[in-house]
Structures are given as structure tokens and as C-alpha cells.
C-alpha positions in Angstrom: -48.5 -93.2 18.3 -48.9 -90.6 20.5 -50.7 -87.7 20.8 -48.6 -84.4 20.5 -51.3 -81.7 21.0 -49.9 -78.3 19.5 -50.7 -75.2 22.2 -52.0 -72.6 20.7 -47.7 -70.7 22.0 -47.4 -68.4 19.0 -50.8 -66.4 20.0 -50.4 -62.7 20.8 -49.9 -62.8 24.9 -54.0 -62.0 25.7 -55.4 -62.8 29.1 -55.9 -66.9 27.9 -52.7 -67.0 27.5 -51.5 -64.8 30.8 -54.3 -67.1 33.1 -52.3 -70.2 31.6 -48.6 -69.0 32.3 -50.1 -68.3 35.2 -51.1 -71.9 36.0 -54.9 -70.2 36.4 -56.3 -73.0 33.6 -60.2 -72.1 35.2 -60.1 -68.6 34.4 -58.1 -69.5 31.0 -60.7 -71.5 29.7 -63.5 -68.6 31.1 -61.3 -66.4 28.3 -60.2 -68.6 25.7 -64.1 -70.3 25.4 -65.4 -66.0 25.5 -63.3 -66.0 22.3 -64.0 -69.2 21.2 -67.8 -68.7 20.9 -67.2 -65.3 18.8 -65.3 -67.6 16.3 -61.7 -67.5 16.9 -59.7 -70.5 15.6 -56.5 -69.9 17.9 -58.8 -69.8 21.2 -60.7 -72.9 19.8 -57.5 -74.8 19.8 -56.7 -73.7 23.3 -60.3 -74.6 24.3 -59.6 -78.0 22.8 -56.2 -78.7 24.4 -57.7 -77.7 28.2 -60.0 -79.9 27.7 -58.1 -82.6 26.1 -56.1 -82.3 29.4 -57.9 -81.6 31.7 -56.7 -78.2 33.2 -60.0 -76.0 34.5 -62.0 -78.7 33.5 -62.6 -82.5 33.8 -60.9 -84.4 31.3 -63.8 -84.3 28.0 -62.2 -86.5 25.3 -65.4 -86.0 23.0 -65.4 -82.2 23.9 -62.4 -81.9 22.8 -62.6 -82.9 19.8 -65.7 -80.7 19.2 -63.3 -77.8 19.7 -60.3 -78.8 17.4 -62.7 -79.4 14.4 -64.5 -75.7 15.1 -60.6 -74.6 15.0 -59.9 -77.4 12.0 -62.6 -75.9 9.6 -61.6 -72.8 10.2 -58.3 -73.7 8.4 -55.8 -74.0 11.8 -53.2 -76.1 11.0 -52.1 -77.0 14.7 -56.1 -77.8 15.3 -55.9 -80.0 12.2 -53.2 -82.4 13.5 -55.2 -82.5 17.2 -57.8 -83.8 15.0 -56.1 -86.0 13.0 -54.2 -87.3 15.7 -57.9 -87.4 17.7 -58.8 -90.0 15.0 -56.5 -92.2 14.5 -56.0 -93.1 18.0 -59.6 -92.8 18.9 -60.1 -90.8 21.6 -63.0 -89.1 22.2 -64.7 -91.1 18.6 -64.0 -94.5 17.2 -61.4 -94.3 15.2 -61.5 -93.6 11.6 -58.4 -93.9 9.3 -59.8 -92.1 7.3 -60.9 -88.8 8.8 -57.5 -89.3 10.5 -56.3 -88.8 7.3 -58.1 -85.9 5.9 -56.8 -83.2 9.1 -52.9 -84.8 9.3 -53.3 -84.1 5.3 -54.6 -80.7 5.6 -52.3 -79.8 7.8 -49.4 -81.3 6.2 -50.5 -79.0 3.5 -50.0 -76.1 5.4 -46.9 -76.8 6.5 -47.1 -78.6 10.0 -44.2 -81.1 10.0 -46.1 -82.7 12.8 -48.1 -83.7 10.2 -45.4 -85.1 7.3 -44.5 -88.1 10.7 -47.7 -89.1 10.9 -49.1 -89.1 7.0 -46.8 -92.0 5.5 -47.6 -94.9 8.2 -51.0 -93.7 7.7 -51.3 -94.3 4.4 -50.8 -97.9 4.5 -54.3 -98.1 7.1 -56.2 -96.9 4.1 -56.6 -97.8 0.5 -55.3 -95.5 -2.6 -58.9 -94.5 -3.5 -59.8 -93.6 0.0 -56.2 -91.3 0.6 -57.5 -89.4 -2.5 -60.9 -89.2 -1.3 -59.7 -87.9 1.6 -57.9 -85.8 -0.2 -61.1 -83.9 -2.3 -62.7 -83.7 1.0 -60.0 -82.0 2.8 -60.2 -79.3 0.1 -62.4 -76.7 1.5 -59.8 -76.5 4.5 -57.1 -76.3 3.3 -54.5 -73.1 4.3 -52.2 -71.8 2.6 -48.9 -73.6 2.8 -46.2 -71.8 5.1 -43.4 -69.7 4.0 -40.6 -71.4 4.9 
């Protein structure tokens, strides 16, 4: 399965996003990192994307996973999706189907459509008991479902 990163496209226009639009990824990294360090989950996800893609910094999948995890634990569905895919493919870490399921389940719970596409095939990689355990472990990270 291909990694489909969820960028912070819906982030309000700010200097980090403006720097990305200009193609100034080094400046974007500095600005997003400043916001990310204050706990801004959208910025944390953006830092993860920049590390994953190697934009403004050398590509570093482990560091990308660190930032995705911070945003995922803050209940940001696109970061939960990104982290779930990282675990699934073993990008920057050992593949872990149960952790992948946990984060994809959390993203799907919040209405992330891409996560829904990955959960069905993921369910064949873990047992029913592991699936239930992953859902229990995901409970602290579940965001309110999106209204459609």
C-alpha cells in the first residue's frame, strides 16, 4: 500500500503555509517547528510531512514518525492516519500491524475516509483479540466523529 500523506491543507493561512506555497521549505520548517513546539497539532503534522518528504531538511522517517505521533496523540485524524501508514509499511520503524490498526482505527473513528480504505485489509493481519485490544488502546486518542 502506498503512503498517502495528509498535509495540513486546511490549516489557516499563516507564515508556515505561505512558505510552503512559495516553495521555501527551510523557512516553512522553522515556522512550523516553532508552532509545533507549543503543542499545535496541525504544525506537528506539517513538520512530520516535511521530514517524511525531505523538504527543508534531510529526509528522516524516524523523525517524521516522532512528529506524527505527537499530533496523533493530540487527536488529529490526518496525523493518526499518517502514523498508521508509517507503522503499516515500517517507515522509520519496524512494521507493527497492531499499532497500525490502532492509529488507523482512531483516524477512521473521526471520519477520516482514507483510513477506512486501509482498515479492512489490515483486519486480516491481526487477530480479533488484537483488533479489540488495539481499539481499547486507541480510546484515549479518539476525536469526535466529523459531521457529514
